[in-house]
Every structure is written in C-alpha cells, then in structure tokens.
Kinemage of the C-alpha trace (Angstrom):
@kinemage 1
@onewidth
@group {chain A} dominant
@subgroup {mainchain}
@vectorlist {calphas} color= white
{ca met a 1} P 16.075 133.340 8.451
{ca thr a 2} L 15.365 134.556 4.734
{ca leu a 3} L 17.514 134.827 2.122
{ca his a 4} L 16.758 138.705 2.030
{ca asp a 5} L 18.007 138.611 5.778
{ca ser a 6} L 20.925 136.838 5.047
{ca val a 7} L 22.265 139.103 2.241
{ca arg a 8} L 21.603 141.821 4.444
{ca asp a 9} L 23.519 140.617 6.963
{ca arg a 10} L 26.393 139.886 4.610
{ca leu a 11} L 26.290 143.621 3.195
{ca arg a 12} L 26.779 144.872 6.928
{ca ala a 13} L 29.742 142.570 7.696
{ca ile a 14} L 31.267 143.662 4.243
{ca glu a 15} L 30.573 147.125 5.550
{ca ala a 16} L 32.186 146.512 9.005
{ca leu a 17} L 34.994 145.033 7.272
{ca leu a 18} L 35.650 148.015 5.340
{ca arg a 19} L 35.284 150.420 8.102
{ca glu a 20} L 37.144 148.380 10.855
{ca thr a 21} L 40.291 148.413 8.269
{ca glu a 22} L 39.673 152.086 7.305
{ca his a 23} L 38.867 151.395 4.062
{ca trp a 24} L 35.516 152.924 4.098
{ca gln a 25} L 35.247 156.269 2.511
{ca glu a 26} L 33.476 159.712 4.013
{ca thr a 27} L 33.552 161.523 0.381
{ca ala a 28} L 32.087 159.381 -2.819
{ca pro a 29} L 34.276 159.682 -5.737
{ca asp a 30} L 33.497 162.099 -8.770
{ca ser a 31} L 30.431 161.080 -10.793
{ca ser a 32} L 32.063 160.537 -14.075
{ca ala a 33} L 33.673 157.302 -11.812
{ca phe a 34} L 30.429 155.929 -11.630
{ca ala a 35} L 30.004 156.371 -15.980
{ca ser a 36} L 32.403 153.492 -16.828
{ca asp a 37} L 31.190 150.878 -18.815
{ca lys a 38} L 33.438 148.525 -17.462
{ca pro a 39} L 32.358 145.797 -14.998
{ca phe a 40} L 33.279 146.867 -11.384
{ca cys a 41} L 34.037 150.438 -12.696
{ca leu a 42} L 37.511 148.884 -13.073
{ca asp a 43} L 38.468 151.731 -15.075
{ca thr a 44} L 37.288 154.477 -12.660
{ca leu a 45} L 37.283 152.722 -8.971
{ca glu a 46} L 39.568 151.212 -6.997
{ca pro a 47} L 38.137 147.506 -5.753
{ca leu a 48} L 36.768 148.364 -2.353
{ca glu a 49} L 35.490 151.357 -3.526
{ca trp a 50} L 33.325 149.839 -5.747
{ca leu a 51} L 32.087 147.666 -3.117
{ca gln a 52} L 31.349 151.117 -1.134
{ca trp a 53} L 29.665 152.834 -3.443
{ca val a 54} L 27.836 150.366 -5.647
{ca leu a 55} L 27.593 147.006 -4.764
{ca ile a 56} L 26.146 147.825 -1.285
{ca pro a 57} L 23.828 150.375 -2.286
{ca arg a 58} L 22.430 148.577 -5.068
{ca met a 59} L 22.017 145.359 -3.560
{ca his a 60} L 20.034 147.834 -0.427
{ca gln a 61} L 18.242 148.964 -2.966
{ca leu a 62} L 16.926 145.797 -4.470
{ca leu a 63} L 16.303 144.634 -0.836
{ca glu a 64} L 14.176 147.425 0.389
{ca ser a 65} L 12.199 147.774 -2.879
{ca gly a 66} L 11.340 144.176 -2.755
{ca gln a 67} L 13.021 143.483 -6.471
{ca pro a 68} L 14.134 140.148 -7.038
{ca leu a 69} L 17.742 139.468 -6.186
{ca pro a 70} L 20.453 138.866 -9.110
{ca gln a 71} L 21.214 134.931 -10.038
{ca asn a 72} L 24.082 133.421 -10.677
{ca phe a 73} L 25.916 136.416 -8.976
{ca ala a 74} L 29.615 136.157 -7.765
{ca val a 75} L 31.848 138.781 -6.729
{ca ala a 76} L 34.659 136.873 -5.052
{ca pro a 77} L 36.364 135.716 -8.395
{ca tyr a 78} L 36.903 139.474 -9.155
{ca tyr a 79} L 38.355 140.020 -5.989
{ca glu a 80} L 40.771 137.313 -6.031
{ca met a 81} L 42.391 138.676 -8.749
{ca ala a 82} L 41.790 142.402 -8.426
{ca leu a 83} L 43.194 142.611 -4.827
{ca asp a 84} L 46.723 142.213 -4.326
{ca gln a 85} L 48.282 138.927 -2.617
{ca ala a 86} L 49.370 141.440 0.088
{ca his a 87} L 46.869 143.711 0.511
{ca pro a 88} L 45.961 143.785 4.108
{ca val a 89} L 41.871 142.858 3.503
{ca arg a 90} L 42.029 140.654 1.086
{ca glu a 91} L 41.819 137.353 2.962
{ca ser a 92} L 38.916 138.526 5.353
{ca met a 93} L 37.505 140.338 2.467
{ca leu a 94} L 37.367 137.187 0.324
{ca ala a 95} L 36.320 135.349 3.185
{ca glu a 96} L 32.770 137.669 3.454
{ca leu a 97} L 32.468 137.985 -0.422
{ca leu a 98} L 32.333 134.012 -0.432
{ca leu a 99} L 29.916 133.925 2.027
{ca leu a 100} L 27.501 136.401 0.071
{ca asp a 101} L 28.250 134.609 -3.468
{ca ala a 102} L 27.037 131.338 -1.606
{ca leu a 103} L 24.013 132.744 -0.909
{ca phe a 104} L 23.251 133.724 -4.421
{ca ala a 105} L 24.557 129.967 -5.223
{ca gly a 106} L 21.469 128.737 -3.036
{ca glu a 107} L 23.653 127.887 -0.028
{ca gln a 108} L 23.171 129.083 3.532
{ca ala a 109} L 26.153 130.928 4.497
C-alpha cells in the first residue's frame, strides 16, 4: 500500500469516527470561521470542526491532485491538549490521529 493509500484510509477512518459519534456536521460554519490566522482556526472552529472542514478536505485535495504531502506533520499533540480529558471521542480520535501522524513520520500504521 502506498503512502497516499494509507493516508486516504486514515482520513476515511477519521471521518467514520466523526460520523459514528455524531460529531459530523451537515452544514459548514460561516466562511468567516475559515479566515482565522490562528493554527487549527482555534479561535473560530471547534477542534473536531477543523478536522472535518479543513484537514480532511485539504488532504484529499493534495491526494487527488498528486501534490506532495506535508512533511513533519503532526496533529495529535494539538488534540491531546484541545480535547478535554472527559470528551467522549477523545481517546478514539487520538488513536486515529496518532496513526495518521505516524504515516508522516515515515512509519507504517
């Protein structure tokens, strides 16, 4: 399996988790939410919204266009801090994000 295939699989797993836990949104946030200059749009989007509306679509764009994938990429550390310990999806989401991060670190997930 290529890196692109593995990344695509991880993105699908993250989307499936968001859907299964009813964190997937049918309506996009207002366009002003995406104008943030903060990492992860942390001042305008909730952490799980950023995954759905920014990370997943942008990564799919890169994969579909054949553009290079990011290097030194890691999102799990942010989510370890951003998702409250009691958040119901925290542990399962961190597990998925760590698998995604491992791919960008050159490890097979």
